[in-house]
C-alpha positions in Angstrom: 16.6 -25.0 10.9 18.8 -27.4 9.0 19.8 -26.2 5.5 18.8 -29.5 4.0 15.1 -28.6 4.4 15.6 -25.6 2.1 17.2 -27.8 -0.6 14.4 -30.3 -0.3 11.8 -27.6 -0.6 13.3 -26.3 -3.8 14.0 -29.6 -5.4 11.1 -29.1 -7.8 10.9 -26.6 -10.7 7.4 -25.5 -9.8 8.4 -24.5 -6.3 11.4 -22.6 -7.7 9.0 -20.7 -10.0 6.7 -20.0 -7.0 9.6 -18.7 -4.9 10.7 -16.5 -7.8 7.2 -15.1 -8.2 6.6 -14.2 -4.6 10.1 -12.6 -4.3 8.6 -9.9 -6.6 4.9 -9.8 -5.9 2.5 -10.6 -3.0 -0.1 -12.9 -4.6 -3.1 -14.9 -3.6 -3.7 -18.5 -4.8 -6.1 -17.6 -7.6 -3.5 -15.1 -9.0 -0.7 -17.7 -8.8 -3.0 -20.2 -10.6 -3.6 -17.7 -13.4 0.1 -16.9 -13.8 1.5 -20.4 -13.7 -1.6 -21.9 -15.4 -1.7 -24.9 -13.1 -4.5 -26.4 -11.0 -5.3 -24.9 -7.6 -4.7 -28.2 -5.7 -1.2 -28.5 -7.2 -0.4 -24.9 -6.4 -1.7 -25.2 -2.8 0.4 -28.3 -2.2 3.6 -26.6 -3.3 2.8 -23.5 -1.3 2.4 -25.6 1.8 5.8 -27.2 1.3 7.4 -23.8 0.9 5.6 -22.2 3.9 6.4 -25.2 6.1 10.1 -24.8 5.2 9.9 -21.0 6.2 10.9 -19.9 2.7 7.5 -18.4 2.2 5.2 -16.5 4.5 1.6 -15.7 4.3 -1.0 -13.4 5.7 -4.7 -14.0 6.1 -6.9 -11.0 5.3 -10.6 -12.0 5.7 -11.3 -14.8 3.3 -8.1 -14.2 1.3 -4.6 -15.5 1.9 -1.6 -13.7 0.4 1.9 -15.3 -0.1 5.3 -13.6 -0.2 8.9 -14.6 0.3 10.2 -14.8 3.8 11.5 -11.4 5.1 13.5 -12.6 8.1 15.5 -15.3 9.7 17.4 -18.2 8.1 14.8 -18.5 5.3 15.6 -15.0 4.1 19.4 -15.6 4.4 19.0 -18.7 2.2 16.9 -17.0 -0.3 19.4 -14.1 -0.6 22.2 -16.6 -1.2 20.4 -18.3 -4.2 18.2 -15.6 -5.7 20.7 -14.7 -8.4 20.4 -18.1 -9.9 16.9 -17.5 -11.1 17.4 -14.0 -12.4 18.1 -14.9 -16.0 16.3 -18.2 -16.6 13.8 -17.7 -19.4 10.9 -19.5 -17.7 11.3 -17.4 -14.6 11.3 -14.3 -16.6 8.2 -15.4 -18.4 6.5 -16.0 -15.0 7.5 -12.5 -13.9 6.1 -11.0 -17.1 2.8 -12.7 -16.5 2.9 -11.7 -12.9 3.4 -8.1 -13.9 0.3 -8.3 -16.2 -1.8 -9.7 -13.4 -0.7 -7.0 -11.0 -1.1 -4.3 -13.6 -4.6 -5.5 -14.4 -5.5 -5.5 -10.7 -4.3 -1.9 -10.5 -6.3 -1.0 -13.7 -9.5 -2.5 -12.2 -9.0 -0.5 -9.1 -8.6 2.7 -11.1 -11.7 1.9 -13.1 -13.6 1.2 -9.9 -12.8 4.7 -8.5 -13.5 6.3 -11.9 -16.9 4.7 -11.9 -18.0 5.8 -8.4 -16.3 9.2 -8.4 -19.6 11.2 -8.3 -21.0 9.0 -5.5 -17.8 8.8 -3.4 -19.0 11.3 -0.8 -22.1 9.3 -0.1 -20.2 6.1 0.1 -17.7 7.6 2.6 -20.5 8.9 4.8 -21.8 5.3 5.1 -18.5 4.4 6.9 -17.6 7.7 8.6 -21.1 8.7 9.7 -21.2 11.7 12.0 -17.6 11.7 12.9 -15.8 14.8 11.6 -12.7 13.1 10.3 -11.3 16.1 8.4 -11.4 18.3 11.6 -9.8 15.4 13.6 -7.0 15.2 11.1 -6.6 19.0 11.0 -6.0 19.0 14.8 -2.9 16.7 14.2 -1.3 18.8 11.4 1.2 21.6 12.1 1.5 24.7 9.9 4.0 24.2 7.1 4.8 25.5 3.7 3.8 22.5 1.4 1.5 19.6 2.2 0.8 16.6 -0.2 -2.4 14.6 0.1 -1.5 11.2 -1.4 -4.7 9.7 -2.9 -6.7 12.9 -2.6 -9.8 11.5 -4.4 -12.5 14.2 -4.9 -10.5 16.6 -2.6 -12.6 16.6 0.6 -9.5 17.1 2.8 -7.7 19.7 0.6 -9.4 22.9 1.8 -8.7 21.8 5.4 -5.0 21.3 4.5 -5.0 24.7 2.9 -5.7 26.3 6.2 -2.4 24.8 7.4 -0.1 25.4 4.4 0.8 28.0 1.8 0.6 25.4 -0.9 -1.3 22.1 -1.1 -0.7 19.3 -3.7 -3.3 16.6 -4.3 -2.3 13.4 -6.1 -4.6 10.7 -7.3 -4.6 8.1 -10.1 -8.3 8.4 -11.0 -8.9 11.0 -13.7 -12.6 11.2 -12.7 -11.8 11.7 -9.0 -9.5 14.5 -9.9 -12.1 16.0 -12.3 -14.5 16.2 -9.3 -11.8 17.9 -7.3 -10.9 20.4 -10.0 -14.5 21.5 -10.3 -14.5 22.3 -6.6 -11.3 24.3 -6.5 -11.2 26.5 -9.6 -11.0 29.7 -7.6 -7.9 28.6 -5.6 -5.9 26.7 -8.3 -2.8 28.8 -7.5 -2.8 27.4 -4.0 -4.1 23.9 -4.6 -2.3 21.9 -7.3 -3.9 18.7 -8.5 -1.7 16.1 -10.2 -2.6 12.7 -11.7 -0.2 9.9 -10.8 0.2 6.5 -9.2 1.5 6.4 -5.7 4.2 3.9 -6.8 5.7 6.6 -9.0 4.6 10.0 -7.6 4.7 13.1 -9.8 6.8 14.9 -7.3 10.5 15.8 -7.0 12.8 14.4 -4.3 12.3 16.3 -1.0 9.5 18.5 -2.4 7.0 18.5 0.5 7.1 19.5 4.2 4.3 17.2 5.2 2.5 14.2 3.6 -0.8 12.6 4.5 -2.4 9.4 3.2 -6.0 9.4 4.4 -8.1 6.2 4.1 -6.1 5.2 1.0 -3.5 2.7 2.3 -6.1 -0.2 2.4 -6.7 0.2 -1.3 -3.0 -0.3 -2.3 -1.4 -3.4 -3.5 1.9 -2.7 -1.7 1.6 -0.2 1.2 5.3 -0.8 2.0 6.4 0.3 -1.5 4.1 3.3 -1.2 5.8 4.4 2.0 9.2 4.1 0.4 8.1 6.3 -2.5 6.5 8.8 -0.1 9.8 8.9 1.9 11.5 10.0 -1.3 9.3 13.1 -1.8 9.3 14.4 1.8 12.0 16.7 3.0 14.3 15.6 5.8 12.8 16.5 9.1 9.2 16.4 7.7 6.1 14.6 9.0 4.1 11.8 7.5 0.6 11.1 8.7 -1.4 7.9 8.0 -5.1 7.7 8.6 -6.7 4.3 8.1 -8.7 1.3 9.6 -7.5 -1.0 12.3 -7.7 -4.6 11.2 -11.3 -5.9 10.9 -13.3 -8.7 9.3 -15.8 -6.9 7.1 -15.3 -8.8 3.9 -18.1 -6.8 2.2 -15.8 -3.7 2.0 -13.7 -5.3 -0.7 -16.6 -5.3 -3.1 -18.4 -2.2 -2.0 -15.4 0.1 -1.6 -12.6 -1.6 -3.6 -10.6 -2.4 -0.5 -7.5 -4.6 -0.9 -6.7 -4.8 2.8 -9.1 -5.3 5.7 -7.3 -2.7 7.8 -3.9 -3.0 9.5 -2.3 -3.7 12.8 -0.1 -1.1 14.5 2.8 -3.6 14.3 2.8 -4.1 10.6 2.4 -0.4 9.8 5.3 0.3 12.2 7.6 -2.3 10.5 6.8 -0.9 7.0 7.6 2.6 8.1 10.8 1.6 9.8 11.9 -0.2 6.6 11.1 2.9 4.5 13.3 5.0 6.9 10.6 6.7 9.0 10.4 7.0 12.8 7.0 6.5 14.4 6.2 9.3 16.8 2.6 8.6 17.9 -0.8 7.0 17.2 -4.3 7.7 18.3 -7.6 5.8 17.6 -11.2 6.7 16.8 -14.5 4.9 16.2 -16.5 4.8 12.9 -19.7 3.1 11.7 -20.2 -0.6 11.3 -18.0 -1.3 14.4 -14.9 -0.1 12.6 -12.0 1.6 14.4 -9.6 3.9 12.8 -6.2 5.3 13.7 -4.1 8.4 12.9 -0.4 7.7 13.0 2.4 10.3 12.8 5.9 9.4 11.6 8.9 11.5 10.9 11.6 11.5 8.2 14.9 12.1 10.0 16.7 15.3 9.3 19.6 13.2 8.1 18.3 10.7 5.5 18.3 7.1 6.5 19.4 4.5 4.1 16.3 2.4 3.2 16.5 -1.2 4.3 15.9 -3.9 1.8 
């Protein structure tokens, strides 16, 4: 693509502000409208110019469309060559501050959602999982190790199963009410099951603390699964295993409202790309069927014995 198209695409302050925003956050149109305080038609017109020029990319997830900066090709090379120019401009910093507030509020609402439904979470899960014994299925794919971490452990359904495979199990969740439910279940084995409150973006674990990590039906609730994988990579020991259990891509829009879903499942390709960028090596994937026509997957990845340098 001729470089002139990039200069034309950015020959407008609003489009520069848009590019700066999606360099830092993946956002939908409504969120961008809120941050920039402009009309939706105006925002949509500028987004089209930027996506046509390949400086922005987008993904459709059910009825929602999310925008982010290009992550490959000439568009990425051009962005990298000029991004330093917008790092210190006051208006761009103001946009990023508003963007952070929107993203933080989104995260806060998600936490409040899970706090509110903590007592009923088991029944809600059964509506999706049905008669399939997901915990036993997961257990069949886990080797015996010293320390396992359940990222997003919720009310702790999986923790006793993990305990049969490890000397020490750590459950992490950001919902105080979810952890409260879990604590009430495991008082007698507290010395073997440690529950910690924390966000998956900033895990309450040391570097290289765990021998195995699992994230079970949690990834589709996260704002940035790729960032979560990078943080998980940090806390796993070299040579350890990382297991992801989640939905394959689907179109059940109702799951956003009923279960607080952010993503309508994932494709194997996008999960693989995120893992690779975080430094993991995918070793295998299997599939299973759930209620409502949903399909799930269990994917195993490994952290190399010699730490990889994370790709930007």
